[in-house]
C-alpha positions, -999 to 999 in steps of 0.1 A, spaced: 461 428 371 481 423 339 453 442 319 455 472 343 493 473 339 490 472 301 463 499 302 485 522 323 515 517 301 494 524 270 480 556 285 515 568 294 527 561 259 497 580 244 503 610 267 540 611 257 531 608 221 506 636 222 531 659 239 556 651 212 530 656 184 524 691 197 561 699 196 564 722 165 596 739 157 599 777 154 616 792 124 645 816 127 622 845 116 596 836 142 623 835 169 638 868 158 603 884 161 597 867 195 630 878 209 620 914 201 591 911 226 616 903 254 597 873 267 615 845 248 644 827 263 669 810 240 690 781 254 719 771 233 727 734 239 759 733 219 791 724 236 815 752 245 840 742 217 812 748 191 805 784 200 834 802 182 811 813 153 788 831 177 756 828 197 723 845 197 725 876 219 711 868 253 711 831 249 717 810 279 745 785 274 735 750 286 755 723 268 735 691 262 762 671 280 754 691 312 716 690 309 709 661 333 726 681 361 712 715 351 676 708 341 664 731 370 678 761 350 651 756 323 619 774 332 587 754 331 564 784 331 536 785 305 542 823 302 580 819 295 586 804 261 619 786 258 636 780 225 664 754 222 691 758 196 721 738 185 740 737 152 714 721 129 684 712 152 692 675 158 703 679 194 679 707 203 650 687 189 660 657 210 663 679 241 629 695 234 613 660 231 630 649 264 618 680 282 582 675 268 583 640 282 593 654 316 563 677 315 577 710 301 549 728 284 564 757 266 597 744 252 605 739 215 635 740 191 647 763 164 642 748 129 676 746 112 695 757 143 723 782 142 731 771 107 698 785 95 701 815 118 734 826 104 724 817 68 695 841 72 720 869 81 706 871 116 730 887 142 753 867 165 776 878 194 807 862 207 800 839 237 811 850 271 846 839 282 847 809 304 859 816 340 
């Protein structure tokens, strides 16, 4: 019985590890190109007080602190690529890893985050006003 439990735990760890190993970031240039196709969805996981410098046009705002209550808002459709972005990539990378462990197949993060996006001279818009 103990061997079976250990085998199951090991298999679970290997599956989680392989999902994370496949999690490759997208560059800002790649994201710009994918946004032009109209199929990519950007989810900005920064908190509302971090958005003053702008957001990527069309990005869905889903602060990391609200993620546990709002996970259902993230598509888990293999035909709908989802790109997570934060300021530098630390939080978006963690969120992408967590979602991969939950079985999300088409979620990744933007390498360098909004810092890299803006450093590359890519366009931003002002976030919508909170109600």
